[in-house]
TITOR-966993 format. One record per atom (N, C-alpha, C, O): residue in one letter; x, z, y. Coordinates in steps of 0.001 Angstrom, whole numbers, padded with zeros to 6 digits, always signed. Each point is the difference from the previous one (the first is absolute). Example, Ala and Ser with C-alpha at 12.3 -4.5 7.8 and 13.67 -1.06 7.14 Angstrom:
A+013190+007800-005690/A-000890+000000+001190/A+000900+000000+001200/A+001036+000665-000019/S-001386-001385+001069/S+000820+000060+001190/S-000770+000730+001090/S+000509+000169+001108/
This chain:
A-040110-018650+028193/A-000095-000226+001437/A+001167-000867+000431/A+001089+000061-000570/T-001339-000870+001590/T+001036-000890+000507/T+000958+000801+000859/T-000424+000808+000826/S+001732-001033-001022/S+000997+000722+000769/S-000027-000447+001440/S-000201-001176+000301/T+000412+002161+000613/T+000052-000324+001423/T+001436-000105+000491/T+000227-000164+001198/R+000784+000258-002133/R+001402-000109+000405/R+000256-001373+000604/R-000592-000985-000441/P+001457+000902+001436/P+000392-001317+000508/P+000616-000815-001124/P+000600+000561-000918/A-000741-001872+000980/A+000475-000887-001068/A+001493+000170-000261/A+000434-000037-001152/G+000372+000226+002230/G+001443+000128-000179/G+000365+001254-000779/G+000826-000049-000911/R-001441+001173+001266/R+000290+001262-000704/R-000463-000092-001446/R+000680+000492-000901/R-001814-001108+000672/R-000521-000145-001355/R+000948-000834-000854/R+000234+000330-001162/A+000314-001405+001724/A+000912-000871-000737/A+001284+000738-000351/A+000527-000137-001104/R-000015+000945+002088/R+001224+000756-000276/R-000231+001018-001116/R+000860+000183-000861/A-002016+000476+000874/A-000314+000978-001045/A-000081-000678-001356/A+000470+000545-000999/Q-001062-001727+000959/Q-000096-000729-001262/Q+001376-000398-000524/Q+000246+000053-001205/R+000654-000453+002109/R+001348-000369-000427/R+000738+001213-000576/R+000709-000116-001000/R-000884+001291+001646/R+000647+001209-000523/R-000509+000334-001402/R+000777+000373-000879/L-002080-000510+000681/L-000571+000329-001306/L+000408-001001-001065/L+000029+000329-001186/A+000286-001543+001597/A+000377-001038-000961/A+001431+000159-000491/A+000383-000603-001003/R+000419+001418+001710/R+001391+000189-000425/R+000042+000671-001363/R-000805+000889-000275/P+001731-001303-000582/P+000132+000668-001307/P+000499+001415+000162/P+000643+000335+000995/L-000940+000491-001975/L+000503+001374+000001/L+001525-000044+000001/L+000604-000785-000731/T+000006+001619+001543/T+001453-000030+000102/T+000641+000453-001291/T-000593+000737-000788/S+001849-001204+000581/S+000721+000393-001217/S+000197+001499-000054/S-000001+000589-001081/A+000173+000043+002251/A+000188+001450+000012/A-001235+000702-000543/A+000110+000940-000787/A-001302-001403+001212/A-001228+000638-000471/A-000204-000209-001484/A-000592+000836-000682/R+001094-001973+000181/R-000196-000291-001417/R+000996+000709-000884/R-000288+000220-001176/S+001445+000145+001685/S+001055+000502-000877/S+000464+001405+000334/S+001042+000442-000484/T-001807+000268+001309/T+000431+001348+000358/T-000177+000984-001132/T+000536+001107+000053/G-001282-001490-001080/G-000285+000959-001053/G-001133+000934+000389/G-000203+001036-000633/D-000545-001406+001686/D-001121+000821+000447/D-001259-000837+000009/D-000452-000410+001068/P-000135+000141-002242/P-001208-000811-000038/P-001148+000650+000740/P-000880-000700+000502/A+000863+002037-000420/A-001067+000669+000740/A+000069-000393+001476/A-001031-000241+000628/G+002258+000177-000068/G+000160-000445+001370/G-000400-001449+000169/G-000573-000387+001019/C+000882-000414-002030/C-000396-001410+000009/C-001518-000109+000043/C-000547-000803+000756/V-000131+001606-001563/V-001464-000005-000027/V-000551+000367+001362/V-000928-000635+000501/S+001515+001679+000101/S-000478+000443+001304/S+000149-001096+001044/S-000907-000237+000797/S+002079-000440-000807/S+000247-001066+000964/S-000966-001154-000195/S-000570-000519+000960/C+000391+000123-002221/C-000895-001124-000287/C-001438+000342+000361/C-000727-000828+000549/A+000323+002057-000863/A-001372+000397+000281/A-000261-000010+001501/A-001070-000404+000456/S+002077+000861+000313/S-000150+000017+001442/S-000155-001410+000553/S-000856-000261+000845/R+001705-000649-001338/R-000101-001380+000490/R-001280-000666-000472/R-000630-000764+000730/A+000259+001071-001968/A-001224-000613-000526/A-001202+000458+000807/A-000892-000795+000296/A+000861+002102+000068/A-001116+000510+000789/A-000017-000641+001378/A-001057-000368+000513/H+002253+000236+000090/H+000098-000640+001312/H-000469-001451-000074/H-000621-000521+000926/S+000936-000113-002052/S-000332-001417-000130/S-001505-000224-000061/S-000478-001097+000291/E-000273+002135-000668/E-001455-000158-000057/E-000551-000340+001372/E-001038-000652+000110/Q+001736+001097+000952/Q-000498-000222+001350/Q+000602-001230+000655/Q-000651-000621+000841/V+001871+000252-001198/V+000678-001043+000776/V+000321-001251-000801/V+000415-001006+000576/A-000602+001046-001917/A+000460-001125-000801/A-001147-000674-000722/A-001048+000594-000255/T+001277-001826-000058/T-000947-000760-000815/T+000176+000387-001459/T+001022+000599-000334/P-001955-000905-000549/P+000173+000292-001428/P+001298-000557-000566/P+000611+000618-000872/A-000189-001771+001355/A+001242-000604-000509/A+001209+000859+000334/A+000934+000095-000796/H-000946+000543+001990/H+001105+000860+000377/H-000069+001347-000720/H+001027+000617-000280/R-002255-000168-000018/R-000143+001291-000666/R+000415-000050-001460/R+000463+001006-000538/A-000613-002136-000108/A+000216-000101-001447/A+001398+000429-000438/A+000117+000771-000952/P+000963-001244+001614/P+001338+000423-000460/P+000190+001505+000028/P+000617+000573-000899/W-001157+000077+001948/W+000189+001440+000089/W-000848+000741-001019/W+000400+001056-000490/S-001554-001593+000170/S-000813+000605-001055/S+000710-000105-001337/S+000007+000947-000787/R+000599-002121+000530/R+000748-000168-001253/R+001208+000932-000031/R+000309+000587-001037/E+000388-000450+002197/E+001178+000850+000054/E-000380+001470-000213/E+000724+000753-000651/L-001866-000364+001209/L-000476+001360-000197/L-000264+000268-001473/L+000372+001051-000522/T-001014-002003-000148/T-000273+000153-001426/T+001297+000082-000796/T+000115+000806-000923/R+000869-001649+001282/R+001277-000005-000710/R+000715+001337+000147/R+000526+000527-000980/C-000498+000034+002201/C+000689+001262+000230/C-000699+001150-000717/C+000653+000899-000531/M-001975-000933+000520/M-000727+001050-000719/M+000304-000077-001494/M+000158+001027-000660/S-000076-002248+000128/S+000323-000168-001414/S+001409+000506-000287/S+000242+000628-001031/M+000711-000911+001970/M+001380+000461-000165/M+000050+001516-000024/M+000714+000596-000807/M-001490+000032+001712/M+000015+001450+000074/M-000537+000604-001296/M+000568+000964-000513/M-001655-001518-000022/M-000554+000523-001240/M+000938-000274-001167/M+000150+000842-000886/R+000487-002020+000877/R+000925-000331-001083/R+001174+000965-000007/R+000451+000423-001064/R+000051-000068+002255/R+001136+000906+000081/R-000363+001361-000559/R+000814+000642-000664/R-002048-000195+000934/R-000429+001283-000541/R-000041-000048-001522/R+000407+000942-000679/V-000909-002065+000158/V-000092-000140-001452/V+001392-000021-000626/V+000237+000652-001018/I+000690-001408+001631/I+001359-000090-000545/I+000686+001351+000024/I+000614+000413-000984/A-000720+000282+002125/A+000646+001301+000096/A-000572+000965-001032/A+000735+000781-000604/K-002051-000839+000405/K-000606+000907-000962/K+000318-000427-001422/K+000087+000837-000899/G+000091-002172+000685/G+000263-000494-001342/G+001466-000089-000351/G+000355-000562-001036/S+000517+001114+001892/S+001439-000098-000236/S+000474+000881-001142/S+001112-000171-000500/G-001951+001112+000084/G+000391+000917-001052/G+000492+001328+000538/G+000093+000979-000741/L+000227-000938+002046/L+000517+001239+000574/L-001026+001117-000066/L+000335+001147-000296/E-001611-001494+000577/E-001008+001058+000016/E-000190+000602-001391/E-000346+001174-000135/H+000576-001984-000892/H-000115+000520-001362/H+001191+000884-000360/H-000133+000958-000761/I+001301-001293+001319/I+001230+000701-000382/I+000255+001225+000861/I+000349+001060-000522/I-000518-001189+001839/I+000369+001120+000876/I-001107+000385+000968/I+000272+000653+001008/G-001510-001039-001287/G-001115+000503+000791/G-000624-001023+000921/G+000638-000975+000399/D-001909+001214-000064/D-000771-000939+000808/D+000559-000173+001410/D-000151-001066+000596/A+000794+002097-000059/A+000503-000067+001379/A+001479-000360+000041/A+000689+000323+000968/A-000195-000989-002010/A+001435-000263-000111/A+000553-000721+001220/A+001042+000389+000526/L-001722-001432-000068/L+000508-000764+001138/L-000318+000672+001327/L+000847+000055+000892/Q-002079+000461-000758/Q-000384+000593+001276/Q+000886+001179+000365/Q+000300+000212+001175/A+000122+000560-002174/A+000780+001204+000269/A+001496-000209-000205/A+000765+000963+000047/S-000336-002196-000271/S+001389-000258-000338/S+000896-000017+001236/S-000404-000451+001071/S+001636+000955-001243/S+000982-000050+001084/S+000729-001335+000050/S+000382-000452+001079/F-000183-000193-002244/F+000866-001176-000073/F-000673-001252-000550/F+000583-001081+000087/A-001777+001183-000646/A-000639-001151-000648/A-001163-000510+000830/A-000692+000773+000662/S+000486-002084-000703/S-001142-000602+000689/S-000294-001348-000628/S+000843-000578-000686/T-002049+000085+000928/T-000362-001319-000493/T+000704-001062+000833/T+000089+000123+001221/S+000410-001166-001878/S+000692-001071+000715/S-000953-000724+000937/S-001217+000116-000138/S+001765-000861+001087/S-000820-000652+001024/S-000991-000994-000579/S-001057-000231+000588/D+001386-000371-001748/D-000938-000939-000609/D-000928+000680-001002/D-000853-000648-000607/G+001026+001961+000441/G-000865+000734-000902/G+000273-000225-001466/G-000777+000452-000842/A+001863-001141+000505/A+000236-000386-001393/A+000672+001083-000825/A-000137+000010-001223/H+000860+000904+001862/H+000708+001015-000767/H+000298+001205+000890/H-000257-000012+001204/V+000800+001040-001828/V+000358+001212+000728/V+001506+000011+000234/V+000779-000285-000909/E-000377+000615+002135/E+001414+000039+000353/E+000483+001443+000069/E-000679+000871+000543/F+001874-000631-001107/F+000630+001317+000045/F+001305-000136+000777/F+000893-000747-000402/L-000786+001464+001505/L+001162-000146+000870/L+001052+001062-000286/L-000316+001138-000349/V+001581-001539+000506/V+001079+000988-000039/V-000129+000875+001241/V-000753-000332+000916/T+001476+001441-000880/T-000198+000945+001094/T+001320+000633+000434/T+000929+000149-000794/A-000872+000212+002053/A+001178+000695+000532/A-000184+001517-000025/A+000874+000733+000465/R-001982-000260-000995/R-000298+001435+000016/R-000728+000375-001276/R-000448-000861-000756/H+000338+002171+000528/H-000830+000477-001096/H-001465-000245+000331/H-000413+000135+001152/G-000374-000497-002166/G-001438+000000+000191/G-000472+001434+000199/G+000571+000913-000597/P-001590-000685+001412/P-000452+001380+000259/P-000461+000734-001252/P+000194+001211-000106/R-000807-001928-000854/R-000445+000680-001223/R+001187+000292-000921/R+000025+001028-000676/Y+000945-001922+000651/Y+001217+000282-000763/Y+000701+001220+000588/Y+000447+000878-000739/A-000351-000822+002062/A+000659+001127+000654/A-000744+001300-000269/A+000612+001065-000082/E-001919-001149-000054/E-000796+001206-000225/E+000076+000492-001442/E+000075+001203-000248/H-000094-002146-000709/H-000167+000399-001398/H+001237-000176-000884/H+000097+000646-001043/C+000848-001503+001434/C+001043-000404-000952/C+001426+000298+000430/C+000929-000232-000774/W-000728+000732+001966/W+001373+000106+000505/W+000786+001115-000672/W+001230-000030+000001/Q-001916+001012-000573/Q+000702+001167-000534/Q+000979-000403-001103/Q-000331-000795-000880/V+001530+001351+000941/V+001027-000264-001011/V-000147+001032-001114/V-000105+001198+000264/E+000099-001666-001503/E-000108+000900-001132/E+000806-000545-001167/E+000312-001190-000042/A+000022+002047-000896/A+000765-000411-001173/A-000930-000669-001012/A-001186+000319-000087/A+001758-001258-000676/A-000785-000683-001035/A-000208+000937-001185/A+000956+000590-000504/D-002194-000453+000061/D-000301+000864-001149/D+000457-000643-001307/D+000643+000645-000829/D-000980-001916+000656/D+000391-000763-001196/D+000129-001452+000428/D-000962-000766-000062/A+002163+000394+000497/A+000209-001317+000604/A-000388-001137-000932/A-000676-000939+000420/A+001093+001008-001674/A-000277-001089-000937/A-001494-000174-000214/A-000498-001126+000022/A-000225+002217-000229/A-001442-000079-000226/A-000721-000541+001232/A-000947-000778-000115/C+001403+001195+001283/C-000627-000459+001244/C+000177-001503+000183/C-000945-000697+000370/I+002145+000199-000626/I+000265-001438+000149/I-000752-000794-001050/I-000488-001093+000288/R+000382+001622-001511/R-000753-000708-001046/R-001468-000151+000380/R-000618-001012-000331/R+000055+001990+001013/R-001393-000141+000471/R-000123-001185+000950/R-000998-000720-000030/Y+001996+000518+000863/Y-000030-001105+000961/Y+000127-001346-000702/Y-000691-000952+000363/T+001563+000860-001360/T+000263-001285-000661/T-001000-000312-001108/T+000100-001050-000635/D-001060+001937+000389/D-001034-000243-000999/D-001078-000883+000630/D-001014+000505+000482/H+001230-001801-000485/H-000824-000938+000750/H-001498+000086-000257/H-000773-000084+000954/P+000323+000249-002204/P-001449-000022-000237/P-000783+001051+000778/P-001185-000203+000264/T+001801+001310+000110/T-000724+001043+000731/T-000266-000380+001452/T-000883+000574+000638/K+001634-001531-000112/K-000113-000431+001397/K+000320+001112+001002/K-000349-000113+001175/L+001009+001184-001624/L+000365+001066+000926/L+000919-000539+001096/L-000155+000351+001170/Y+001104-001197-001545/Y+000939-000563+000978/Y-000742-000739+001103/Y+000411+000031+001160/E-001506-000697-001523/E-000764-000780+000970/E-000713+000919+000988/E+000036-000236+001207/K-000681+001278-001716/K-000714+000933+000870/K+000956+000707+000952/K-000278+000130+001192/V+001409+000325-001731/V+000973+000711+000822/V+000581-000911+001072/V+000089+000393+001164/N+000307-001601-001541/N+000647-000892+000964/N-000954-000510+001069/N+000396-000135+001157/L-001636-000151-001513/L-000965-000425+001012/L-000307+001141+000961/L-000151-000223+001201/S+000060+001436-001718/S-000242+001149+000876/S+001153+000187+000980/S-000220+000281+001178/L+001449-000440-001668/L+001169+000106+000874/L+000072-001151+000990/L+000235+000210+001190/A-000438-001423-001681/A+000134-001181+000857/A-001028+000005+001127/A+000290-000436+001115/A-001488+000929-001407/A-001048+000060+001022/A+000020+001305+000774/A-000635+000110+001049/D+001371+000897-001564/D-000067+001355+000544/D-001469+000411+000129/D-000455+000455+001049/S-000261-000632-002151/S-001442+000226-000014/S-000333+001451-000329/S+000873+000744-000444/P-002129-000329+000657/P-000398+001364-000368/P+000224+000319-001474/P+000146+001166-000366/A-000116-002207-000494/A+000214+000225-001430/A+001383+000562-000293/A+000241+000501-001098/L+000665-000574+002055/L+001352+000496-000224/L+000002+001499-000288/L+000866+000501-000718/R-001823+000196+001273/R-000078+001445-000257/R-000169+000285-001492/R+000583+000944-000533/E-001390-001775-000133/E-000246+000183-001431/E+001276-000182-000815/E+000193+000667-001017/H+000689-001583+001470/H+001203-000336-000773/H+001265+000677+000528/H+001093-000270-000497/A-001226+001146+001495/A+001164+000546+000682/A+000944+000745-000940/A+001216-000173+000081/A-001761+000996-000969/A+000860+000776-000895/A+000818-000924-000895/A+001179+000250-000253/Y-001815-001323-000225/Y+000743-000939-000853/Y+001030-000776+000810/Y+001105-000244-000486/V-001440-000143+001697/V+000958-000704+000864/V+001246+000858+000201/V+001120-000498-000114/R-001306+001772+000410/R+001152+000888+000217/R+000842+000118-001272/R+001230-000005+000063/Q-001899+000112-001225/Q+000728+000139-001254/Q+000716-001298-000385/Q+001128+000045-000491/L-001761-001189+000705/L+000650-001264-000347/L+001201-000257+000898/L+001043-000452-000472/R-001183+000734+001748/R+001150-000152+000913/R+001145+000911-000446/R+001152-000430-000046/A-001464+001680-000280/A+001033+000939-000456/A+000618-000462-001311/A+001198+000184-000216/S-002003-000783-000665/S+000494-000480-001294/S+000965-001161+000176/S+000996-000099-000717/I-001291-000787+001677/I+000913-001112+000286/I+001324+000539+000534/I+001068-000449-000415/Y-001137+001405+001330/Y+001222+000576+000563/Y+000840+000721-001060/Y+001221+000098+000122/A-001894+000405-001164/A+000709+000784-001018/A+000507-000836-001165/A+000735+000513-000845/T-001110-001795+000778/T+000331-000847-001146/T+000993-001073+000434/T-000194-000612+001050/P+001226+000368-001805/P+001073-000883+000474/P-000359-001483+000032/P-000813-000494-000780/L+001451-000175+001705/L-000026-001464+000061/L+001284-000488-000658/L+001075+000088+000594/H-001180-000602-001816/H+001222-000442-000682/H-000026-001488-000357/H+000921-000500-000645/D-001982-000211+001067/D-000049-001452-000188/D-000542-000580+001293/D-001209-000165+000162/D+002114-000142+000754/D-000425-000426+001333/D+000127-001503+000202/D+000168-000480+001120/G-000250-000250-002224/G-000031-001448+000124/G+001352-000616+000289/G+001038+000540-000380/D-001062-001656+001045/D+001205-000761+000311/D+000617+000541+001287/D-000344-000441+001097/G+001259+001399-001243/G+000650+000558+001176/G-000936+000781+000896/G+000170+000007+001219/G-001166+000657-001813/G-000919+000807+000793/G-001142-000788+000611/G-000612+000464+000962/V+000304-001646-001491/V-001085-000830+000515/V-001137-000041-001013/V+000214-000275-001181/V-001430+000554+001660/V-001192-000079-000843/V-001015-000907+000688/V+000142-000334+001176/Y-001179-000063-001936/Y-000904-001046+000482/Y-001461+000391-000219/Y-000339+000717-000942/R-000511-001209+001838/R-001445+000191-000147/R-000726-001199+000584/R+000289-000415+001122/G-001222-000141-001866/G-000849-001072+000511/G-001269+000577+000600/G-000650+000844-000616/V+000289-001290+001812/V-001171+000543+000697/V-000743-001116+000730/V+000568-001048+000308/E-001856+001298-000039/E-000786-000866+000872/E-000077+000686+001357/E-000519+001111+000103/L+001027-001756+000929/L-000017+000574+001338/L-000641-000979+000979/L+000181-001212-000109/S-000921+001746+001051/S-000560-000831+001058/S+001024-000174+001113/S+001013+000698+000037/A-001280-001629+000866/A+000890-000206+001143/A+000080+001264+000849/A+001056+000325+000544/R-002173+000384-000434/R-000008+001225+000792/R+000854+001083-000644/R+000701+000728+000703/E-000747-000609-002009/E+000803+001015-000687/E+001492-000278+000167/E+000785+000925+000213/V-000396-002186-000308/V+001408-000355+000202/V+000397+000204+001461/V+001095+000482+000290/A-001984-000848+000618/A+000303+000150+001424/A+000231+001467+000367/A+000830+000302+000857/E-001566+000612-001507/E+000194+001419+000287/E+001377+000469-000471/E+000627+000827+000662/M-000151-001341-001790/M+001354+000302-000444/M+001021-000496+001029/M+000948+000707+000341/E-001157-001923+000142/E+000938-000583+000960/E-000044+000748+001332/E+001022+000131+000673/R-002176+000347-000300/R-000128+000735+001264/R+000706+001353-000061/R+000713+000380+000929/L-000923+000352-002044/L+000564+001350-000115/L+001475-000013-000386/L+000787+000800+000506/R-000416-001716-001409/R+001368-000120-000513/R+000413+001170-000882/R+000668-000210-001013/H-001039+001422+001363/H+000315+001191-000798/H-001321+000736-000231/H-000687+000360+000956/F+000333-000140-002220/F-001357+000481-000277/F-000062+000664-001369/F+000940-000078-000791/Y-002063+000730+000533/Y-000309+000560-001309/Y-001042-000871-000695/Y-000882-000565+000646/I+000992+000464-001971/I-001087-000528-000817/I-000679+001213-000614/I+000627+000709-000787/P-001889-000445+001118/P-000630+001252-000413/P-000174+000177-001512/P+000072+001127-000490/S-000296-002190-000243/S-000295+000128-001427/S+001278+000044-000835/S+001075-000375+000469/F-001206+000837-001710/F+001072-000157-000974/F+000146-001494-000282/F-000996-000722-000059/T+002226+000259-000114/T+000241-001440-000109/T+000732-000326-001293/T+001127+000441-000226/S-001790-001217-000610/S+000604-000432-001258/S+000792-001278+000221/S-000497-000949+000607/T+001721+000927-001097/T+000860-001175+000103/T+000607-000279-001367/T-000172+000792-000927/S+000873-001898+000794/S+000680-000326-001249/S+001464-000315+000277/S+000344-000535+001054/V+000509+000872-002012/V+001421-000319+000154/V+000255-001478-000271/V+001087-000504+000281/E-002078-000188-000824/E+000132-001430-000296/E-001008-000783+000829/E-001205+000240-000075/R+001709-001166+000858/R-000884-000765+000876/R-001062-000750-000795/R-001134-000132+000461/A+001482-000358-001642/A-000941-000771-000813/A-001179+000845-000460/A-001061-000537-000320/R+001240+001864+000285/R-001077+000885-000452/R-000865+000498+001150/R-001032+000630-000233/A+001430-000899+001452/A-000826+000381+001145/A-001246-000879+000021/A+000032-001151-000438/Y-001127+001704+000950/Y-001251-000756+000039/Y+000186-001287+000799/Y+000663-000007+001037/A-001262-001092-001534/A+000076-001277+000698/A-001064-000031+001094/A-001157-000331-000258/K+001552+000675+001462/K-000904+000053+001152/K+000553-000864+001122/K+001060-000612-000133/T-001796+000571+001245/T+000417-000852+001114/T+001256+000518+000695/T+000736-000773+000613/H-000492+002086-000710/H+001162+000608+000638/H+000812+000771-001035/H-000555+000598-000922/T+001865-000621+001084/T+000884+000783-000846/T+000752+001010+000858/T+000681-000363+000959/L-000819+001646-001321/L+000805+001027+000646/L+001309+000143-000760/L+000005+000216-001212/V+001097-000339+001928/V+001328+000244-000558/V+000466+001313+000622/V+000250+000074+001203/V-000135+000959-002037/V+000261+001346+000510/V+001393+000450-000415/V+000328+000033-001186/K+000483+000311+002172/K+001347+000504-000254/K-000048+001527-000048/K-000328+000657+000988/V+000662-000109-002154/V-000093+001439-000233/V+001407+000589-000078/V+000823-000509-000760/P-000519+001562+001517/P+001340+000608-000056/P+000314+000547-001392/P-000902+000371-000752/Y+002155-000327+000433/Y+000443+000545-001292/Y-000462+001446-000145/Y+000146+000805+000920/A-000708-000485-002094/A-000461+001360-000320/A-001047+000507+000989/A-000054+001195+000290/S-000771-002095+000224/S-001039+000394+000953/S-000953+001021-000595/S-000403-000119-001157/K+000039+001134+001956/K-001006+000968-000426/K-001412-000565+000116/K-000938+000537-000590/C+000788-001615+001347/C-001328-000538+000283/C-000524-000887-001118/C-001149-000439+000054/A+001967+000165-001067/A-000377-000949-001042/A+000322+000569-001373/A+000929+000792-000155/V-001706-001204-000836/V+000211+000447-001365/V-000059-001200-000940/V-000845-000882+000154/T+001744+000860-001121/T-000056-001014-001049/T-001086+000382-001002/T+000007+001101-000550/I-000932-002017+000323/I-001060+000236-000981/I+000530-000427-001371/I+000082-001189-000306/T+000268+002164-000496/T+000593-000230-001326/T-001101-000166-001049/T-001173+000218+000305/P+001530-000603-001539/P-001010-000095-001065/P-000729+001326-000231/P-001158+000006-000418/E+001821+001100+000683/E-000641+001311-000166/E-001041+000267+001079/E-000877+000848-000169/L+000976-001578+001282/L-000908+000242+001126/L-001115-001037+000100/L-000944+000190+000768/S+001030-001265-001516/S-001036-001030+000077/S-000063-000835-001269/S+001027-000392-000555/K-002251+000126+000105/K-000215-000882-001148/K+000253-001455+000367/K+000091-000863-000873/F+000021+000595+002169/F+000141-001378+000477/F+001433-000304+000441/F+000233-000936+000766/Y+000705+001713-001241/Y+001395-000148+000422/Y+000515-001413-000210/Y+000574-000590+000916/D-000767+000035-002108/D+000558-001316-000317/D-000573-001093+000889/D+000702-000950+000347/A-001951+001073+000019/A-000643-001040+000816/A+000343+000117+001475/A-000060-000991+000728/E+000422+002194-000274/E+000125+000213+001439/E+001414+000312+000496/E+000370-000405+001102/R+000430+001130-001914/R+001318+000464+000470/R-000130+000568+001411/R+000607-000493+000950/E-001403+001530-000847/E-000460+000496+001297/E+000939+001027+000621/E+000606+000820-000690/V-000504-000894+002016/V+000542+001072+000828/V-001122+000395+000956/V-000545-000842+000713/L+000205+002132-000704/L-001105+000491+000823/L+000555+000710+001226/L+000826+000906-000113/L-001291-001330+001293/L+000414+000587+001271/L-001059+000984+000481/L-001198-000248-000139/A+001641+001350+000697/A-000909+001065+000425/A-000866-000432+001177/A+000347-000913+000749/C-001484+001592-000605/C-000853-000241+001162/C+000756+000391+001276/C+000855+000886-000010/Y-001188-001559+001085/Y+000631+000222+001296/Y+001514-000111-000054/Y+000713+000709+000711/T-000232-001607-001562/T+001400-000388+000102/T+000170-000804+001288/T-000851-000822+000339/A+001945+001058+000371/A+000267-000701+001254/A+000815-001263-000268/A+000896-000003-000845/Y-001208-001050+001558/Y+000679-001282-000174/Y+000402-000566+001353/Y-000645+000247+001019/T+001719-001005-001039/T+000385-000817+001145/T-000169-001458-000389/T+000488-000434-001043/L-001175-000312+001879/L-000180-001429-000258/L+001288-000740+000333/L+000466+000028+001139/E+000106-000692-002143/E+001221-000757+000228/E-000304-001417+000458/E+000582-000482+000971/R-001490-000181-001668/R-000384-001354+000417/R-001252-000457-000737/R-000366+000537-001046/V-000277-001546+001627/V-001143-000677-000611/V+000356-001479-000097/V+000280-000653+001005/E-000296+000141-002225/E+000338-001410-000230/E-001242-000732-000484/E-000496+000253-001098/R+000008-001148+001914/R-001174-000793-000367/R+000494-001315-000604/R+000338-000950+000706/T-000311+000934-002039/T+000630-001120-000706/T-000985-001063-000456/T+000414-001039-000514/G-001708+001277+000690/G-000986-001001-000409/G-001225+000651-000595/G-000082+001223-000115/A-000876-002063-000263/A-001244+000487-000576/A+000181+000317-001473/A+001017-000337-000606/G-002043+001003+000032/G+000027+000296-001425/G+000567+001362-000295/G+000306+000774+000906/A-000168-000485-002194/A+000474+001310-000434/A+001396+000280+000543/A+000908-000818-000143/G-000749+001978+000765/G+001301+000374+000549/G+000431-000834+001176/G+001186-000042+000326/G-002136-000633+000330/G+000351-000896+001096/G+000618+000694+001193/G+000764-000609+000749/T-001090+001885-000563/T+000612+000789+001065/T+000748+001171-000627/T-000567+000762-000783/V+001840-000626+001132/V+000839+001060-000554/V+000283+001005+001113/V+000523-000358+001056/I-000871+001617-001302/I+000196+001070+000974/I+001036+000963-000563/I-000215+000600-001053/T+001327-000452+001743/T+001074+000875-000459/T-000067+001327+000733/T+000025+000048+001230/L-000112+001040-002009/L-000085+001346+000543/L+001174+000838-000505/L+000493-000212-001108/C-000057+001153+001919/C+001038+000947-000407/C-000583+001406+000051/C-000565+000406+001015/V+000703+000336-002109/V-000487+001374-000027/V+000873+000854+000913/V+001227-000029-000091/D-001876+000792+000972/D+000691+000959+000861/D-000110+001357-000680/D-001006+000696+000145/E+002043-000323-000888/E-000038+001214-000811/E-000197+001244+000857/E-000814+000862-000328/H+001557-000769+001422/H-000068+001197+000834/H-001401+000190+000582/H-000556+001097-000069/A-000019-002164+000643/A-001330+000111+000606/A-001065+000272-001056/A-000986+000683+000274/S+001180-001215-001480/S-000985+000206-001066/S-000034+001451-000442/S-001078+000583-000112/V+002220+000004-000138/V+000058+001388-000451/V-000427+000936+001117/V-000666+001005-000247/A+001049-001332+001478/A-000419+000812+001137/A-001509-000026+000155/A-000610+000999+000379/C-000002-002168-000680/C-001449-000147+000096/C-000691+000949-000955/C-001014+000609+000340/A+001572-000484-001554/A-000609+000856-001007/A+000128+001469+000359/A-000771+000827-000487/A+001729-000496+001326/A+000236+001394+000333/A-000633+000439+001306/A+000074+001172+000371/V-000706-002125+000338/V-000586+000336+001298/V-001198+000920-000177/V-000627+000394+000984/
């Protein structure tokens, strides 16, 4: 049917529909909202716009729907559902899919995760510290991966690993740190998103929920886009030297393992360029806050 709108109003409506989708709508990380907006404009355009004006919005609607489906596929194909359950992201306190849907982001936190507080806060003595740590460093079992992802996401799977988390934390506290690198400095290579770094800068003082593997030698740290430089106090209870008796991979890693929910203060972020280690993040272990966290 022919529109009865006055020519001026019809022209203004067509100009509005011809505008490109705003950058905010495209980058909010909410493709479902993008779909809703596009669908609304596309439906409106059926009454006020010519086919030429409708086409861009139809294409944009298709693009947003594809983005939404792609994000679901990426989140499901991230491996998290295989490791810590199908609802890993939906039920997570700290993890979410990045705005572009390309990866999962794990944020540092200023508080205990609710599942950690429910299942893991209890302080207990280590039954067999060496055996417990060897289970963690036995890479082929992937136990370290399941435990750390559960902690980092504060997912429902944490309940399954709670007893081991409590024992590993107690084992670290009971085992000495006698190789703390160059003046108490250890290193870790990591891949971090801009949002993950921004959260560190916003909080300045925070906990890293997972157990954190570092090396006393910078050359042995993983070659990633970011390098964590961690200053550990002398004889810290929060860290343990992984000796040949505790790991078959001692020679390759020269590892120092930091306990879950160790507290850190951000000293500085140095963006030195692209490539491996292009951003250097210096952290200082807060011994008092870390031990207090374990006793809460």
